[in-house]
C-alpha positions as CSV (number, residue, x, y, z in Angstrom):
1,X,-5.2,-24.9,-27.0
2,X,-6.2,-21.6,-26.8
3,X,-8.5,-22.2,-23.9
4,X,-5.2,-23.5,-22.0
5,X,-3.5,-20.6,-23.0
6,X,-6.3,-18.2,-21.7
7,X,-6.5,-20.2,-18.4
8,X,-2.4,-19.8,-18.0
9,X,-2.8,-16.2,-18.5
10,X,-5.5,-16.0,-16.1
11,X,-3.6,-17.7,-13.4
12,X,-0.7,-15.4,-13.9
13,X,-2.5,-12.7,-13.5
14,X,-4.3,-13.8,-10.5
15,X,-0.7,-14.3,-9.3
16,X,0.6,-10.9,-9.8
17,X,-2.7,-9.6,-8.0
18,X,-1.9,-11.8,-4.8
19,X,1.7,-11.0,-5.1
20,X,1.1,-7.4,-4.9
21,X,-2.1,-7.7,-2.3
22,X,0.4,-9.4,0.4
23,X,3.5,-6.9,-0.1
24,X,5.2,-6.8,3.5
25,X,5.5,-3.0,2.9
26,X,1.6,-2.4,2.8
27,X,1.1,-4.6,5.9
28,X,4.2,-2.7,7.8
29,X,3.3,0.7,6.1
30,X,-0.4,0.3,7.2
31,X,0.5,-0.7,10.6
32,X,2.9,2.1,11.5
33,X,0.3,4.6,10.0
34,X,-2.3,3.4,12.3
35,X,-0.3,3.0,15.5
36,X,1.4,6.6,14.3
37,X,-2.1,7.9,14.5
38,X,-3.1,6.6,17.9
39,X,0.0,7.6,19.5
40,X,0.0,11.2,17.9
41,X,-3.5,11.6,19.3
42,X,-2.5,10.6,22.8
43,X,0.4,13.1,22.7
44,X,-2.0,15.8,21.6
45,X,-4.3,15.1,24.2
46,X,-1.6,14.8,27.0
47,X,-1.9,16.3,30.2
48,X,0.3,18.6,32.2
49,X,1.3,15.5,34.6
50,X,2.0,13.5,31.5
51,X,4.3,16.0,30.3
52,X,6.2,16.9,34.1
53,X,7.0,12.9,33.8
54,X,8.9,13.3,30.4
55,X,10.8,16.5,31.6
56,X,8.2,18.6,29.5
57,X,9.0,16.5,26.1
58,X,5.9,15.5,24.4
59,X,7.4,11.9,23.8
60,X,3.9,10.5,22.6
61,X,3.5,13.3,20.0
62,X,7.3,12.7,18.8
63,X,7.1,9.0,18.5
64,X,3.6,9.4,17.0
65,X,4.5,11.9,14.3
66,X,8.1,9.6,13.6
67,X,5.8,6.5,13.4
68,X,3.3,8.3,10.8
69,X,6.5,9.3,8.9
70,X,8.0,5.9,8.6
71,X,4.5,4.3,7.8
72,X,4.0,6.7,4.8
73,X,7.8,6.3,3.6
74,X,6.8,2.4,3.3
75,X,3.4,3.2,1.7
76,X,5.3,5.8,-0.9
77,X,7.7,3.0,-1.4
78,X,5.4,0.5,-2.4
79,X,3.3,3.1,-5.0
80,X,6.7,4.2,-6.3
81,X,8.3,0.6,-6.9
82,X,5.2,-1.8,-7.2
83,X,6.4,-6.0,-7.0
84,X,6.7,-7.7,-10.2
85,X,4.8,-10.6,-11.0
86,X,6.8,-13.4,-10.5
87,X,8.8,-14.9,-13.7
88,X,6.8,-18.1,-15.3
89,X,9.1,-20.9,-14.8
90,X,11.1,-22.5,-18.0
91,X,9.7,-26.1,-19.0
92,X,12.4,-27.8,-21.1
93,X,15.0,-30.5,-20.6
94,X,15.2,-29.5,-16.8
95,X,11.9,-30.2,-16.0
96,X,12.5,-33.2,-14.4
97,X,14.9,-32.1,-12.3
98,X,18.0,-34.1,-13.3
99,X,21.0,-32.0,-14.5
100,X,23.2,-34.9,-16.1
101,X,25.7,-34.8,-13.3
102,X,27.1,-38.0,-11.6
103,X,26.3,-38.6,-8.2
104,X,30.0,-38.9,-7.4
105,X,30.6,-42.3,-6.8
106,X,33.8,-44.3,-8.2
107,X,34.5,-47.3,-9.6
């Protein structure tokens, strides 16, 4: 029984790790940070002709900084409020999937 319980605890620990690893906030935050860095660099290296097209507003710089801020927000949110491991399922009388109700047919 102890070996079985140890295996169950190990699987629960792996499940919790997988849930944290594939958190959508990590993916969204990481992509926004990467693209934000790229667009910010494009904004810093913008030429005068590029600025003249945008009426002297450095769109790439401001968009890149906004993307960086949003990406960092998602990553900070993930760090401050981590996902919790899913609760283990209850085993008992409802394990077979029947709830004891009738099917609604009349005699």
